[in-house]
PyMOL Python script that loads the backbone (N, CA, C, O; Angstrom):
from pymol import cmd

cmd.read_pdbstr("""\
ATOM      1  N   MET A   1     -28.522 -15.213  30.982  1.00  0.00           N
ATOM      2  CA  MET A   1     -27.251 -15.673  30.550  1.00  0.00           C
ATOM      3  C   MET A   1     -26.912 -15.435  29.116  1.00  0.00           C
ATOM      4  O   MET A   1     -27.705 -15.774  28.238  1.00  0.00           O
ATOM      5  N   GLU A   2     -25.793 -14.880  28.842  1.00  0.00           N
ATOM      6  CA  GLU A   2     -25.487 -14.552  27.375  1.00  0.00           C
ATOM      7  C   GLU A   2     -25.001 -15.757  26.565  1.00  0.00           C
ATOM      8  O   GLU A   2     -24.302 -16.694  26.951  1.00  0.00           O
ATOM      9  N   SER A   3     -25.561 -15.508  25.278  1.00  0.00           N
ATOM     10  CA  SER A   3     -25.248 -16.714  24.513  1.00  0.00           C
ATOM     11  C   SER A   3     -23.774 -16.410  23.807  1.00  0.00           C
ATOM     12  O   SER A   3     -23.230 -15.307  23.846  1.00  0.00           O
ATOM     13  N   ASN A   4     -23.249 -17.536  23.181  1.00  0.00           N
ATOM     14  CA  ASN A   4     -21.974 -17.469  22.458  1.00  0.00           C
ATOM     15  C   ASN A   4     -21.983 -16.280  21.686  1.00  0.00           C
ATOM     16  O   ASN A   4     -21.180 -15.372  21.900  1.00  0.00           O
ATOM     17  N   ALA A   5     -22.886 -16.233  20.760  1.00  0.00           N
ATOM     18  CA  ALA A   5     -22.988 -15.096  19.863  1.00  0.00           C
ATOM     19  C   ALA A   5     -22.827 -13.654  20.464  1.00  0.00           C
ATOM     20  O   ALA A   5     -22.121 -12.784  19.954  1.00  0.00           O
ATOM     21  N   GLU A   6     -23.521 -13.516  21.537  1.00  0.00           N
ATOM     22  CA  GLU A   6     -23.573 -12.229  22.263  1.00  0.00           C
ATOM     23  C   GLU A   6     -22.063 -11.977  23.020  1.00  0.00           C
ATOM     24  O   GLU A   6     -21.538 -10.864  23.064  1.00  0.00           O
ATOM     25  N   ARG A   7     -21.605 -12.911  23.464  1.00  0.00           N
ATOM     26  CA  ARG A   7     -20.110 -12.788  23.761  1.00  0.00           C
ATOM     27  C   ARG A   7     -19.212 -12.560  22.821  1.00  0.00           C
ATOM     28  O   ARG A   7     -18.324 -11.733  23.029  1.00  0.00           O
ATOM     29  N   ILE A   8     -19.286 -13.229  21.673  1.00  0.00           N
ATOM     30  CA  ILE A   8     -18.416 -12.924  20.540  1.00  0.00           C
ATOM     31  C   ILE A   8     -18.766 -11.404  20.171  1.00  0.00           C
ATOM     32  O   ILE A   8     -17.832 -10.605  20.110  1.00  0.00           O
ATOM     33  N   ASP A   9     -20.077 -10.973  19.923  1.00  0.00           N
ATOM     34  CA  ASP A   9     -20.181  -9.674  19.371  1.00  0.00           C
ATOM     35  C   ASP A   9     -19.681  -8.593  20.477  1.00  0.00           C
ATOM     36  O   ASP A   9     -19.440  -7.459  20.063  1.00  0.00           O
ATOM     37  N   LYS A  10     -19.537  -8.831  21.647  1.00  0.00           N
ATOM     38  CA  LYS A  10     -18.975  -8.019  22.677  1.00  0.00           C
ATOM     39  C   LYS A  10     -17.483  -7.983  22.556  1.00  0.00           C
ATOM     40  O   LYS A  10     -16.884  -6.911  22.639  1.00  0.00           O
ATOM     41  N   LEU A  11     -16.866  -9.118  22.364  1.00  0.00           N
ATOM     42  CA  LEU A  11     -15.356  -9.255  22.155  1.00  0.00           C
ATOM     43  C   LEU A  11     -14.911  -8.596  20.776  1.00  0.00           C
ATOM     44  O   LEU A  11     -13.823  -8.032  20.668  1.00  0.00           O
ATOM     45  N   ASN A  12     -15.768  -8.696  19.789  1.00  0.00           N
ATOM     46  CA  ASN A  12     -15.443  -8.112  18.511  1.00  0.00           C
ATOM     47  C   ASN A  12     -15.674  -6.594  18.513  1.00  0.00           C
ATOM     48  O   ASN A  12     -15.111  -5.860  17.702  1.00  0.00           O
ATOM     49  N   SER A  13     -16.537  -6.143  19.469  1.00  0.00           N
ATOM     50  CA  SER A  13     -16.726  -4.681  19.535  1.00  0.00           C
ATOM     51  C   SER A  13     -15.432  -3.940  20.347  1.00  0.00           C
ATOM     52  O   SER A  13     -14.888  -2.880  20.041  1.00  0.00           O
ATOM     53  N   LEU A  14     -15.108  -4.872  21.519  1.00  0.00           N
ATOM     54  CA  LEU A  14     -13.878  -4.487  22.109  1.00  0.00           C
ATOM     55  C   LEU A  14     -12.529  -4.371  21.518  1.00  0.00           C
ATOM     56  O   LEU A  14     -11.691  -3.510  21.785  1.00  0.00           O
ATOM     57  N   SER A  15     -12.410  -5.529  20.525  1.00  0.00           N
ATOM     58  CA  SER A  15     -11.199  -5.625  19.873  1.00  0.00           C
ATOM     59  C   SER A  15     -11.093  -4.411  18.784  1.00  0.00           C
ATOM     60  O   SER A  15     -10.028  -3.873  18.481  1.00  0.00           O
ATOM     61  N   GLY A  16     -12.225  -4.107  18.305  1.00  0.00           N
ATOM     62  CA  GLY A  16     -12.111  -2.943  17.333  1.00  0.00           C
ATOM     63  C   GLY A  16     -12.026  -1.749  18.046  1.00  0.00           C
ATOM     64  O   GLY A  16     -11.432  -0.939  17.334  1.00  0.00           O
ATOM     65  N   GLN A  17     -12.339  -1.255  19.116  1.00  0.00           N
ATOM     66  CA  GLN A  17     -12.146  -0.173  20.158  1.00  0.00           C
ATOM     67  C   GLN A  17     -10.563  -0.180  20.230  1.00  0.00           C
ATOM     68  O   GLN A  17      -9.906   0.809  19.903  1.00  0.00           O
ATOM     69  N   ILE A  18     -10.001  -1.348  20.676  1.00  0.00           N
ATOM     70  CA  ILE A  18      -8.527  -1.631  20.874  1.00  0.00           C
ATOM     71  C   ILE A  18      -7.906  -1.124  19.701  1.00  0.00           C
ATOM     72  O   ILE A  18      -7.185  -0.127  19.725  1.00  0.00           O
ATOM     73  N   LEU A  19      -8.144  -1.737  18.737  1.00  0.00           N
ATOM     74  CA  LEU A  19      -7.429  -1.493  17.229  1.00  0.00           C
ATOM     75  C   LEU A  19      -7.545  -0.095  16.834  1.00  0.00           C
ATOM     76  O   LEU A  19      -6.579   0.477  16.329  1.00  0.00           O
ATOM     77  N   ASP A  20      -8.776   0.562  17.047  1.00  0.00           N
ATOM     78  CA  ASP A  20      -9.029   1.921  16.722  1.00  0.00           C
ATOM     79  C   ASP A  20      -8.089   2.947  17.551  1.00  0.00           C
ATOM     80  O   ASP A  20      -7.623   3.965  17.040  1.00  0.00           O
ATOM     81  N   SER A  21      -7.903   2.620  18.675  1.00  0.00           N
ATOM     82  CA  SER A  21      -6.967   3.430  19.529  1.00  0.00           C
ATOM     83  C   SER A  21      -5.807   3.262  19.545  1.00  0.00           C
ATOM     84  O   SER A  21      -5.075   4.126  20.027  1.00  0.00           O
ATOM     85  N   ALA A  22      -5.252   1.961  18.960  1.00  0.00           N
ATOM     86  CA  ALA A  22      -3.939   1.794  18.524  1.00  0.00           C
ATOM     87  C   ALA A  22      -3.494   2.641  17.144  1.00  0.00           C
ATOM     88  O   ALA A  22      -2.460   3.308  17.100  1.00  0.00           O
ATOM     89  N   ILE A  23      -4.260   2.533  16.232  1.00  0.00           N
ATOM     90  CA  ILE A  23      -4.255   3.254  15.056  1.00  0.00           C
ATOM     91  C   ILE A  23      -4.203   4.897  15.380  1.00  0.00           C
ATOM     92  O   ILE A  23      -3.535   5.664  14.687  1.00  0.00           O
ATOM     93  N   GLU A  24      -4.984   5.322  16.507  1.00  0.00           N
ATOM     94  CA  GLU A  24      -4.859   6.635  16.743  1.00  0.00           C
ATOM     95  C   GLU A  24      -3.527   7.271  17.334  1.00  0.00           C
ATOM     96  O   GLU A  24      -3.035   8.369  17.072  1.00  0.00           O
ATOM     97  N   VAL A  25      -3.095   6.324  18.168  1.00  0.00           N
ATOM     98  CA  VAL A  25      -1.744   6.309  18.820  1.00  0.00           C
ATOM     99  C   VAL A  25      -0.687   6.585  17.669  1.00  0.00           C
ATOM    100  O   VAL A  25       0.143   7.494  17.683  1.00  0.00           O
ATOM    101  N   HIS A  26      -0.850   5.703  16.738  1.00  0.00           N
ATOM    102  CA  HIS A  26       0.066   5.750  15.593  1.00  0.00           C
ATOM    103  C   HIS A  26      -0.073   6.883  14.885  1.00  0.00           C
ATOM    104  O   HIS A  26       0.926   7.569  14.668  1.00  0.00           O
ATOM    105  N   ARG A  27      -1.177   7.220  14.469  1.00  0.00           N
ATOM    106  CA  ARG A  27      -1.460   8.424  13.681  1.00  0.00           C
ATOM    107  C   ARG A  27      -1.112   9.923  14.529  1.00  0.00           C
ATOM    108  O   ARG A  27      -0.721  10.924  13.929  1.00  0.00           O
ATOM    109  N   VAL A  28      -1.299   9.880  15.805  1.00  0.00           N
ATOM    110  CA  VAL A  28      -0.757  10.983  16.470  1.00  0.00           C
ATOM    111  C   VAL A  28       0.620  11.247  16.900  1.00  0.00           C
ATOM    112  O   VAL A  28       1.132  12.366  16.883  1.00  0.00           O
ATOM    113  N   LEU A  29       1.217  10.136  17.297  1.00  0.00           N
ATOM    114  CA  LEU A  29       2.637  10.107  17.694  1.00  0.00           C
ATOM    115  C   LEU A  29       3.526   9.781  16.590  1.00  0.00           C
ATOM    116  O   LEU A  29       4.727   9.977  16.777  1.00  0.00           O
ATOM    117  N   GLY A  30       3.137   9.313  15.465  1.00  0.00           N
ATOM    118  CA  GLY A  30       3.928   9.021  14.348  1.00  0.00           C
ATOM    119  C   GLY A  30       4.390   7.510  14.332  1.00  0.00           C
ATOM    120  O   GLY A  30       4.347   6.753  15.302  1.00  0.00           O
ATOM    121  N   GLY A  31       4.833   7.205  13.080  1.00  0.00           N
ATOM    122  CA  GLY A  31       5.379   5.819  12.881  1.00  0.00           C
ATOM    123  C   GLY A  31       5.439   5.679  11.435  1.00  0.00           C
ATOM    124  O   GLY A  31       4.956   6.553  10.715  1.00  0.00           O
ATOM    125  N   PRO A  32       6.021   4.596  10.936  1.00  0.00           N
ATOM    126  CA  PRO A  32       6.346   3.298  11.815  1.00  0.00           C
ATOM    127  C   PRO A  32       7.631   3.535  12.606  1.00  0.00           C
ATOM    128  O   PRO A  32       8.329   4.544  12.502  1.00  0.00           O
ATOM    129  N   GLY A  33       7.835   2.630  13.303  1.00  0.00           N
ATOM    130  CA  GLY A  33       9.177   2.666  14.329  1.00  0.00           C
ATOM    131  C   GLY A  33       8.897   2.810  15.699  1.00  0.00           C
ATOM    132  O   GLY A  33       9.785   2.738  16.548  1.00  0.00           O
ATOM    133  N   LEU A  34       7.553   3.036  15.999  1.00  0.00           N
ATOM    134  CA  LEU A  34       7.427   3.345  17.350  1.00  0.00           C
ATOM    135  C   LEU A  34       7.538   1.960  18.051  1.00  0.00           C
ATOM    136  O   LEU A  34       7.021   0.924  17.631  1.00  0.00           O
ATOM    137  N   LEU A  35       8.350   2.101  19.275  1.00  0.00           N
ATOM    138  CA  LEU A  35       8.562   1.075  20.020  1.00  0.00           C
ATOM    139  C   LEU A  35       7.261   0.448  20.671  1.00  0.00           C
ATOM    140  O   LEU A  35       6.276   1.185  20.622  1.00  0.00           O
ATOM    141  N   GLU A  36       7.087  -0.802  21.279  1.00  0.00           N
ATOM    142  CA  GLU A  36       5.951  -1.168  21.845  1.00  0.00           C
ATOM    143  C   GLU A  36       5.601  -0.361  23.048  1.00  0.00           C
ATOM    144  O   GLU A  36       4.439  -0.032  23.289  1.00  0.00           O
ATOM    145  N   VAL A  37       6.604  -0.049  23.793  1.00  0.00           N
ATOM    146  CA  VAL A  37       6.496   0.799  25.101  1.00  0.00           C
ATOM    147  C   VAL A  37       5.711   1.928  24.947  1.00  0.00           C
ATOM    148  O   VAL A  37       4.991   2.266  25.887  1.00  0.00           O
ATOM    149  N   VAL A  38       5.729   2.614  23.850  1.00  0.00           N
ATOM    150  CA  VAL A  38       5.018   3.705  23.422  1.00  0.00           C
ATOM    151  C   VAL A  38       3.616   3.413  23.472  1.00  0.00           C
ATOM    152  O   VAL A  38       2.860   4.146  24.111  1.00  0.00           O
ATOM    153  N   TYR A  39       3.135   2.235  22.748  1.00  0.00           N
ATOM    154  CA  TYR A  39       1.744   1.882  22.795  1.00  0.00           C
ATOM    155  C   TYR A  39       1.333   1.532  24.155  1.00  0.00           C
ATOM    156  O   TYR A  39       0.176   1.794  24.484  1.00  0.00           O
ATOM    157  N   GLU A  40       2.172   0.942  25.037  1.00  0.00           N
ATOM    158  CA  GLU A  40       1.754   0.292  26.191  1.00  0.00           C
ATOM    159  C   GLU A  40       1.589   1.811  27.100  1.00  0.00           C
ATOM    160  O   GLU A  40       0.674   1.889  27.919  1.00  0.00           O
ATOM    161  N   GLU A  41       2.371   2.784  26.928  1.00  0.00           N
ATOM    162  CA  GLU A  41       1.865   3.601  27.797  1.00  0.00           C
ATOM    163  C   GLU A  41       0.966   4.472  27.330  1.00  0.00           C
ATOM    164  O   GLU A  41       0.418   5.186  28.169  1.00  0.00           O
ATOM    165  N   ALA A  42       0.624   4.620  26.013  1.00  0.00           N
ATOM    166  CA  ALA A  42      -0.657   5.424  25.307  1.00  0.00           C
ATOM    167  C   ALA A  42      -1.920   4.769  25.830  1.00  0.00           C
ATOM    168  O   ALA A  42      -2.871   5.398  26.294  1.00  0.00           O
ATOM    169  N   LEU A  43      -1.850   3.495  25.719  1.00  0.00           N
ATOM    170  CA  LEU A  43      -3.262   2.688  25.856  1.00  0.00           C
ATOM    171  C   LEU A  43      -3.305   2.126  27.210  1.00  0.00           C
ATOM    172  O   LEU A  43      -4.305   1.428  27.385  1.00  0.00           O
ATOM    173  N   ALA A  44      -2.543   2.217  28.193  1.00  0.00           N
ATOM    174  CA  ALA A  44      -2.730   1.542  29.682  1.00  0.00           C
ATOM    175  C   ALA A  44      -3.649   2.690  30.394  1.00  0.00           C
ATOM    176  O   ALA A  44      -3.513   3.911  30.313  1.00  0.00           O
ATOM    177  N   PRO A  45      -4.570   1.982  31.075  1.00  0.00           N
ATOM    178  CA  PRO A  45      -5.515   2.916  31.885  1.00  0.00           C
ATOM    179  C   PRO A  45      -4.838   3.374  32.857  1.00  0.00           C
ATOM    180  O   PRO A  45      -5.358   4.148  33.661  1.00  0.00           O
TER     181      PRO A  45
END
""", "prot")
cmd.dss("prot")
cmd.show_as("cartoon", "prot")
cmd.util.cbc("prot")
cmd.orient("prot")
């Protein structure tokens, strides 16, 4: 069974990956001013 610290570490890692991906979308597609739908389409599986 995972400890709370292990779960927090996994969540922190996942959040970092999501933020890194959003920043990459912003860098590649341009910004500021991108609509939320652009990020939704670019980041959706």
